[in-house]
C-alpha positions as CSV (number, residue, x, y, z in Angstrom):
1,M,21.8,12.3,-25.6
2,G,20.8,13.6,-22.2
3,M,22.8,12.2,-19.3
4,C,22.9,12.7,-15.6
5,E,25.6,13.1,-13.1
6,P,26.5,10.4,-10.7
7,C,24.0,10.2,-7.8
8,T,23.5,8.3,-4.6
9,P,21.3,5.3,-5.0
10,K,19.2,5.8,-2.0
11,Y,16.6,8.5,-1.0
12,S,17.3,10.7,-3.9
13,T,14.1,12.7,-4.9
14,T,15.4,15.1,-7.5
15,G,15.8,14.3,-11.2
16,M,19.1,15.6,-12.8
17,N,20.0,16.4,-16.4
18,C,23.4,17.5,-17.7
19,S,25.5,17.2,-20.8
20,V,28.7,15.3,-20.3
21,P,31.4,15.7,-23.1
22,G,34.1,13.3,-24.2
23,P,35.1,9.8,-23.2
24,R,33.5,10.3,-19.7
25,I,30.0,9.7,-21.4
26,A,30.1,6.0,-21.3
27,L,31.5,5.8,-17.6
28,V,28.8,8.2,-16.4
29,F,26.2,6.3,-18.4
30,F,26.9,3.0,-16.7
31,A,27.4,4.7,-13.3
32,C,23.9,6.1,-13.6
33,I,22.4,2.7,-14.7
34,L,24.0,0.9,-11.7
35,A,22.6,3.6,-9.3
36,I,19.2,3.9,-11.2
37,C,19.6,7.5,-11.2
38,P,16.3,9.4,-11.3
39,G,17.5,11.5,-14.3
40,T,17.3,8.5,-16.5
41,L,13.7,7.7,-15.5
42,A,10.3,8.8,-17.1
43,Q,8.7,12.2,-16.4
44,M,7.0,12.5,-13.0
45,P,3.2,12.1,-13.4
46,S,0.9,14.5,-11.7
47,P,-0.5,13.4,-8.2
48,A,-4.1,13.0,-9.8
49,A,-2.7,10.9,-12.7
50,L,-0.6,8.8,-10.4
51,L,-3.4,8.1,-8.1
52,E,-5.7,7.0,-11.1
53,E,-3.0,4.7,-12.4
54,V,-2.7,3.1,-9.0
55,V,-6.5,2.6,-8.7
56,D,-6.7,1.1,-12.1
57,R,-3.8,-1.3,-11.2
58,Y,-5.8,-2.7,-8.3
59,Q,-9.0,-3.7,-10.0
60,G,-7.9,-7.3,-10.4
61,T,-6.2,-9.7,-7.8
62,M,-3.2,-9.5,-5.6
63,E,-1.3,-11.7,-3.0
64,A,1.4,-10.4,-0.7
65,T,2.8,-10.8,2.7
66,F,2.9,-7.9,5.0
67,V,4.6,-6.5,8.0
68,H,2.4,-4.2,10.1
69,H,3.7,-1.6,12.6
70,L,1.5,0.4,15.0
71,T,2.7,3.2,17.1
72,S,1.1,6.1,19.1
73,E,2.2,9.1,21.2
74,A,-0.2,7.5,23.7
75,W,2.0,4.5,24.6
76,T,5.7,3.6,24.4
77,G,7.0,1.0,22.1
78,S,5.2,-0.4,19.0
79,Q,3.0,-3.3,18.0
80,T,4.2,-5.3,15.0
81,L,2.1,-7.9,13.1
82,T,2.9,-10.1,10.2
83,G,0.6,-12.0,7.9
84,T,-0.7,-12.7,4.4
85,L,-3.1,-10.8,2.3
86,Q,-5.3,-11.8,-0.8
87,L,-7.4,-9.4,-2.8
88,S,-9.8,-9.9,-5.6
89,G,-12.0,-6.9,-6.3
90,D,-14.1,-6.1,-3.2
91,N,-13.1,-9.5,-1.6
92,Y,-10.2,-10.1,0.6
93,R,-8.7,-12.4,3.1
94,I,-6.1,-11.6,5.8
95,E,-4.4,-14.2,7.9
96,T,-2.2,-13.6,10.9
97,F,-1.1,-15.7,13.7
98,H,-3.9,-14.6,15.9
99,E,-7.0,-14.3,13.4
100,V,-8.4,-14.7,10.0
101,I,-10.3,-11.9,8.5
102,T,-12.3,-12.4,5.2
103,G,-14.5,-9.7,3.6
104,Q,-17.0,-9.7,0.7
105,G,-18.1,-6.1,-0.1
106,D,-19.3,-4.4,3.2
107,E,-19.5,-7.7,5.2
108,V,-16.6,-8.9,7.3
109,W,-15.9,-12.2,9.2
110,I,-13.2,-12.1,11.9
111,Y,-12.2,-15.4,13.5
112,R,-10.0,-15.3,16.5
113,A,-8.6,-18.8,17.5
114,E,-7.8,-17.9,21.0
115,E,-11.3,-16.9,21.9
116,N,-12.7,-19.4,19.5
117,H,-15.4,-17.0,18.2
118,V,-16.4,-15.4,14.9
119,I,-17.5,-11.8,14.6
120,I,-19.6,-11.0,11.7
121,T,-19.9,-7.3,11.1
122,T,-20.3,-4.7,8.3
123,I,-18.0,-1.7,7.2
124,D,-19.5,1.5,6.1
125,G,-18.6,5.3,6.5
126,D,-15.2,5.8,7.9
127,G,-14.8,2.0,8.3
128,V,-14.1,1.7,4.6
129,A,-10.6,3.2,5.3
130,Y,-9.7,-0.1,7.0
131,S,-11.2,-2.2,4.3
132,P,-8.2,-3.6,2.1
133,G,-10.6,-3.7,-1.0
134,A,-11.4,-0.2,-0.5
135,L,-8.0,0.8,0.6
136,F,-6.5,-0.3,-2.8
137,R,-9.4,0.4,-5.1
138,S,-11.2,3.4,-3.9
139,Y,-8.4,6.0,-3.2
140,G,-10.1,8.4,-5.8
141,E,-13.2,8.6,-3.9
142,L,-11.7,8.8,-0.3
143,Y,-8.6,10.9,-0.7
144,Q,-7.4,13.9,-2.5
145,P,-3.8,13.8,-3.9
146,H,-1.6,16.6,-3.0
147,I,2.2,15.8,-3.5
148,A,4.0,13.4,-5.5
149,S,7.8,12.9,-5.7
150,R,10.3,10.3,-6.6
151,E,12.5,8.3,-4.2
152,I,15.2,5.8,-4.8
153,L,15.0,3.1,-2.2
154,D,17.4,0.1,-2.2
155,G,18.2,0.7,-5.8
156,V,14.5,0.8,-6.9
157,S,12.6,3.9,-8.1
158,Y,9.5,4.6,-6.1
159,F,6.9,7.5,-6.5
160,R,5.9,8.9,-2.9
161,L,2.2,10.1,-3.0
162,E,0.7,12.1,-0.2
163,L,-3.0,11.8,0.1
164,Y,-5.5,13.8,2.4
165,P,-9.2,12.7,3.1
166,V,-11.9,14.4,1.1
167,Q,-13.9,14.7,4.3
168,E,-12.4,16.6,7.2
169,D,-13.7,14.3,9.9
170,F,-12.5,11.2,8.2
171,A,-11.0,8.5,10.3
172,I,-7.5,8.7,8.7
173,S,-6.1,12.2,8.6
174,S,-3.2,11.5,6.2
175,L,-2.0,8.7,4.0
176,T,1.4,8.3,2.3
177,L,2.0,5.7,-0.4
178,W,5.3,4.4,-1.9
179,I,4.5,3.3,-5.4
180,R,7.0,1.0,-7.5
181,E,7.5,3.1,-10.6
182,Y,7.9,0.4,-13.1
183,D,4.6,-1.3,-12.3
184,R,2.6,1.0,-10.0
185,I,2.6,-1.5,-7.2
186,I,2.1,-0.1,-3.7
187,K,5.2,-1.3,-1.6
188,R,4.6,0.7,1.5
189,M,2.0,2.9,3.2
190,I,1.8,5.1,6.3
191,A,-1.4,6.3,7.8
192,L,-1.9,8.6,10.6
193,D,-5.5,8.7,12.1
194,Q,-7.4,11.3,14.1
195,S,-6.1,9.9,17.4
196,S,-2.4,10.2,16.2
197,I,-2.1,6.5,15.8
198,R,0.5,5.8,13.2
199,T,0.0,2.7,11.0
200,E,3.0,1.5,8.8
201,I,2.4,-1.3,6.4
202,E,5.1,-2.9,4.2
203,L,4.2,-5.4,1.5
204,Q,6.5,-8.1,0.4
205,N,6.4,-11.0,-2.2
206,I,3.8,-9.0,-4.1
207,R,2.0,-10.9,-7.0
208,V,-0.7,-9.1,-9.1
209,G,-3.2,-10.6,-11.7
210,L,-2.9,-14.2,-10.6
211,P,-6.0,-16.4,-10.4
212,I,-7.5,-16.7,-6.8
213,P,-10.3,-19.3,-6.3
214,P,-13.6,-17.6,-5.3
215,E,-14.0,-20.0,-2.3
216,T,-10.9,-18.3,-0.7
217,F,-13.1,-15.5,0.4
218,E,-15.9,-17.6,1.7
219,F,-15.6,-18.0,5.3
220,R,-16.7,-21.3,7.0
221,V,-17.3,-21.1,10.8
222,P,-15.1,-23.8,12.6
223,E,-17.0,-26.4,14.6
224,G,-17.7,-25.3,18.0
225,A,-16.9,-21.6,17.5
226,E,-19.2,-18.9,19.0
227,V,-20.8,-16.7,16.3
228,I,-21.3,-13.0,17.2
229,D,-23.4,-11.2,14.5
230,L,-23.0,-7.5,14.7
231,R,-24.6,-6.7,11.3
232,L,-27.3,-4.0,11.4
């Protein structure tokens, strides 16, 4: 039986195999389980295969909470935003303290309570990079996978997948995903755009495949709100 040597439970990216003789086998075996040692995990998929599995995983529905961090070399400090996200195919709904965003395909409704107005717009071209539906479901069309490795974060095994845009002038210059190994769910992502703005999103309380009523993604303009229609 192939075994592995004791390893640290966090941030290990290299699988290890070794043969352990005698009575130490049982002790090492349990130590590796408790640490979730990479040597006991399945073989590393290729970057292309991993990307395809992630795209397939997000063809249905998902709910999650998120923490969004924004940093840039152009300013000091950072901006942090929290909220909820719901996805169903090309439809999505994002709620934060300041705004509600709903999208159906290319059309997006953005309601900002402080200004009491609704912006209706469309997303195309580079804008698709910022559409949650496209972000989770269209990686294969937007990005080329280059590097995949394994990391142990807080005792859980993740694949780290680095993606670069197919088009050189694409809005996002690089995208890194942390994908939970046992169910191919994206836990964390970091995007760097052409203006060196770094966007980090961490998903929490993730649920996939649950029924979400279609009316969740139907935006109703609040009474008295100004409507600004920017659709072409």
